[in-house]
N, C-alpha and C positions, 0 to 999 in steps of 0.2 A: 659683529656679523661679517663674515668673509663674502665679498661680492664676487660672483663668477661671470666671466665674459667669454665671448667666442674667441677673440684675439686681444692680446695685450701687446702694444708697440712701445718699446722703450727708446726714447729719443725723438724730440720734436723738431728735427731739422728737415732738410729737403727729402731725403729718403724716408724718414719716419712719417712725415705728413702724408707723402704719397702712399705709403703702405697702409696707413690708417684709412685714408679715403678709399683705396681699392678694396680693402677688407669690408668696409661698410657698404660699399656699392654692391658687393657680392653677398650681402645678407647677414653679415656677422655683426654681433654687438661688440663694440670696440672700446678699449681704454687706451689712451695715449698719455704716457707719462714723461714729463720734461722737468729736468732739475732747475732750469733757468726760470726767471720770472715771466718770460714770454716765449712764444714759438719762433723758430727761424732766426736765431741770433746770428749765425754765420752767413745765412742767406741774405740778411739785411746789408751786409757789407761786401758781398761778393761782386767782382767786376767793378770795384771802386764805387759801389753803391748803385750801379747801373743794372747789375744782374745779367750776366751772359748766360741765358737760360739753356741754350744748347748750341751745337754746331750743326748748321742746316745742310750737312752733306747727306743726301737722300740715298746714295748708293751705300748700302750697309757694309759691303766688303771694303770699300774705300775708307769708310768711317772707321771700321774696326782696326785698320792698320795703325791707328794712333794709340791702340791699347797694348802694344808690345806683345809679350808672350801670351796675353789673355785673348788674343784675336779670335782663335778658333773656339775657345772656351765660351766666349760671349755671343757667338753667332745666334744660337737658339733664343737667347734672351732678347737680343736686339731685333730679331725678326718678329718676336711676340709683341714688344712694346718699344718702338724705336723713335726716331726723330719726328716723323710725321704725327705719330700718336701724341707726342709731347706738345708740339705746336698746336694740334687740334685740341688737346686738353685745355690749354690756357685760353685759347680763342673762344672755346665753348664756355669758359668762365668769364667771358667779356673782357679779357685782357689781350688786346691786339699785339701781335708780335711782328717785329721788323728784322730784316737780315742785312748786316753791314759787311764791311770788308772781312776777308778770310772766312766767309760764311758764318760769322758769329751772329747769333740770334739774341735780340734783347726785347724787353717789353717796349712798346712804342713810347711810353712815358719815360723810359730810361730810369725808372725808379725801382730798386730792388724791393722796397717796402710794399709796392703794389703786388708783387708776386706773393709775398707772405700774406697779404690781406685776402687775396682771392682764394688762397688755400685755407686760411682760417675760416672764411665764409663757407667754403665747401664742407669743411669738417663739421661746422655747426649745423648746416642744413641736413647733413646725414646723421645727426644725432650722436656723433662721437663724443664720448666722455673724456674731458681733458683735465689732467692734474698738473698744475704748474708749481714751481718752487718745491718739487717732490723728488728727492733723491732715492734711488734704489740702493738699499744697503746690502742685500744678499739675494742670490738666486737659489731657490729651494728645489732639490731634485730627488727623484726616486726612480729606480728601474730604467735608467737611461732616458728619463724624460724630466722636463721641468714641471714641477708641481705648483709653484707659485713664486711670487716675488715679494720680498719684504721691503717696505718703504717707511719713511718717517711716520706716515699716518696709518700704518697697518699692513696687512697681507692681502694680496690680490691674486686671483687665480684665473686661468683661461685654459681653453683647449689647445691653442697655439700661441707662440710668443715670437715676436719680431725684434731682433737687436738692431737698432739703427742709431747707435750712440756716437757715430762719427769717429774720426781718427784723432790725431794729436796736433794738427796745425791750428794756429790761432786759439790757443787754450783760453784766452779771455772770453771766448764765446761759449765756453763750456765743453769744448773738445779736449778733454783731458785724458783720454785713453781708458776710461772705465771699462768699456767693452772688452778690451784685450785681456784684462785680468780675469773677467768672468769666463771668457772663452777658453783660456788656458786651464782653468779649474774644471771646465766641462770636458776636457780631454782633447781640445783642438790644438793644432800646432800653428803658432803665429810667428811671423817675422817681425822683429823689433823695428818700430817705425823710425825713419830718419826723414828730415825735411828734404824734399826733392825739387819742387817748383818753388824756388825761393830767391830773393834778391842776393846780390853780392856786396859784402862790406869791403871798402877800400881803406888802406892806410893813409891815403892822400887827403890832407886836411882841406885843400882847396875845393874839393868836390862839393862841400856844403854850400858854396856860393852859387852852384848850378842847380840847386834843388828845384825840381819842377820843370827843368829844361829837357826837351827831347831832341836828340841828334837824329835827324831823319836819314834813313838809308845809309848809315855809317858802317864802316868795317871795323872789326875788332879781332886781333890775332892774340891768342893765348900762348904763353911760354911756361914751360916747366923746368925749373933750374936752368934757365937760359936757352933751352932747346924748344923750337917751335912745336906746339902740341896740336892746335886746331884753329881754324878761322871761321868767323861768322860774319853775317851781313844783315842789317835791318835797322829798325828804330831802337835807340838806346835812351832809356829814361834815367836821368840823374836824380838822386835823392839826397837827403841831408847826410846819409851814411855811406852811399855808394852808387850802384847802378842797378836798374831794374827794367821792366817792360817785358812783353812776351818773348822777345829774342833771348834775353838773359835768363828769364825764369825757366824757359823750356830746355835750356842747356846747362842749367846749374849743376846737374848730376855729373856732367863731363868735367866741370871745374872741381867738383868734390873728388873725383878720381885722381886728378893730378895734384891736388892739394896734399893728398896722402903721401906723394912722392917728394914733397918739399916746397921750395919757394915758387909762387906763381905770380907772374906779371903779365901785362897785356899792353898792346899798342893800339890806340884809337886812330882810325883814318876817317876824317870828316869829308874827304873828297875821293872816294874809292874809285871813281871813273876817270880821274885826271891824274896824269903822272906829275912828278915834282917839277919838271921843266915847264910844262904847260901851266901849271898852277902859278909858277913864278912869273910867267908872262902875263897872266891875268892880273896878278897883283901889281905889276909894273904899270899896266894900263890904267888901273884904278888910281894909283899914286900920281901918275902923270896928269890925269884928269882933274885931280884935287891937289895940285902942288902946293898951294898956300895954306892948306889946312894942316893941323897937327895929326900925327899918326894915330894918337889915342882916339881922335874923333872920327877916324875912318875905319876903324876895326870892324864896325857893323857892316860895312860894305865888303869886307875881306873874309869874314868868318861866318859860319852858320849862326842863325839867330840865337841869342842868349849866351853865346860862348865868350863874349868879351871879358867878363870878370875873371874867368879862368886864365885867359891869355895874359891879362894885366898882372895877375898874381904869379904865374909861372915864368914869365919872360921879363919881369921888371929889372932883373939884374943883368940880363943879356941885351935888352933893347931899351933905349931911351924913348919912351913913347911921347915925350914932349917934342921930338924932332919933327920938323916940317916934312911933308911927304916928298917934296923936291930934294930933300937932303938925306933921305933914307939910303943907307949903304947896301951893297950887295950882301955882306955878311949878316946884316939885320934881316934882309929879306930871306936869306937861306934859313936862318934860325926860325923865322915865322912859318916858312914852308915845312920845315922839318917837324915843327909842333903840330901843324894842321894835318900832316900826313901820318905822323907816328907819335902821338901824344902818349907818354908812358904812364901807366897806372899800376899800383901794386895791390894785389888781392889779399885781403887779410883772412877772410873766411866766408862761408855761406851763412846768411842770417838764419837764426834758429826757428823753432816752431812758432814763435810769436809773430814772425813775418811771413811764414811759408803759406803759399796758396794750397799746396797739396803736400802731404807726407806719404812716403811709401810704407810698406809693411802691411800686416794684417793676416787674416786666415789664409792658409795655403789652399789654393783653388781645388785641389784634388779632394779636399774634404767637404766640398759643397756640391750639391746637384744644381748646376747652373740653369737647368730648365725650370727649376722651382725655387731656387735659393734656399732649399732645405739643407740643414746640417746633416752630414753623414754620420755624426757622433751622437746627436740628440734629436730623436725623431720628430719632436714637436717644436723645434727651433728653426727660424728662418733668419738669414743674416744678409745685410745690405750695405751698400755704399762704401764709405771709407774704411769699414771693417774688413773689406776684401783686399787681398794682396794684389792690387792691379795698378800699374803705373800708367799715366796718361799726361799729355801736355795741357797747358792752359788753352783757352779758346772755346769753352762750352762743354768740353769732353767730360769733365768731372761731374757737373750737374746732370748731364745725360745719363751717366752711370748711376747716379742716385735715383733719378726718375724711373729708369728701366728696372733696376734691382728692387726699388721700393714697390713699384706696381706689381711686379711678379710675386714678390714675397707676400704682400698683402692679400693678393688674389688667392694664392695657393694656401695660405694660412687659413682663409675663410672657407675655401672649398674642400680642402683635403687635410683636415686635422688628423693627427695620429696619436 
C-alpha cells in the first residue's frame, strides 16, 4: 500500500529537520526520509562539535552582505525567518543560546548534539514520520510535477516535496551530492560544487609538530609565482596537514584562484605590529636578562606560545640552540627575527570535500522563487540549504541559511501545494 503525505522532506540535516518541523506546525502530515542511521550527522560535528547556530547580526541588510551575489535575492527570505526567529526557536525549545566573539551564537552547553536532540524532540512531538537508513533511489515525475519517491522500502507520495539533501562537503556525514543529480534530471541548472570554506594543505613537514597551536593575530602574505597576491591578518590554526581557522577558511577561495596560476607560497608574521628592529631589541632584552640560560630554554619567552618546536626544526642548521644567551651573536638574532617576521610556507592545495566546511555550487537562484523556495521548474518541489548556489563565510552564516530556507520551504510546502 502506498502511503500519501502532505509533505515529504528528503534529507534529515539542519534544513531538512527545520522544513519538516515547519510543515508539521502548519498542519501537514509529514514524512522525513534520511539515508543515515540518525538525523543531523553533519550538524553534530559543526563548529568543532559546538554548533555555531547562527550569526547574531540583527540588521538584516548588514547580515546579507555576507552572502555575496545572493544578498538581494535572500532579503525576502531573511525578513520572513531571520536570526531572531532562529534564536527564539531554539530558546522556545529550552535550548539557551549565547553570543560570543564576532557575533557567533552557540548553544549555552556548547554541544552540537543538544541542537540535534531538541529538533528530534520537536519532530516527535509534532508527529512527523521519520524513516532512517532509507535511501531514495529515484524521483518519479509526471506533467512537470513529482508524483512520488522510490526508496529501499517502497514508494511514497505527497502533495509537496522538499529537497534538503545537502551539498558535497564532509561526505562521510552523508552529503554526497545526491540532490544535484535529481535536480539536473528535473531540468534545473546546477553549478558543479567545489570546496570553498576549507583548510589549506602545506608541503612543509614541520607543520605537523604545531598541530593544535593557534597563532593569535598573526599576519600572512600570499605570493603567486613569487609576486605578492594578498595579505590577511587574524588567528591561524595549525593542523597536522596545514593551516585552518576562520581567517584561512573564509579566504581559501582566494588561494584557489592563485593556485590555478601556479606556485603559491606565503610568509607568516607572528609580530605584525612590531618592525624587525624593535623585535630585535626586545629579543636582546630577554637574552640579557637570562644570560646564563641556554637559548633553547628561552624560546618560549621570545616566540608565541607553542611555536618553539617549529623554530627548533627550521633553524637548527642556522642557530646552535645550545648557545648561552649571553653568547648569542647578531647573525643568530637576525635569523630568529627573520623567521618570526617572515616564516615561509608552501601551499600544496586546498583540502577537498572531506575537510570543507562549505562547498559552493548548486541550483542557479534564478530557477528558485526565493519568497517560497519553490522550484520554477517543478511546481510541487521546494529546495533548501546547500542545494542552493549561495556562497557564504564561516561564522554561523551557513546554518542560518539552512534554518531560513528550511522554515520557508516547509511552511510553503504545507500551505501552498500545487
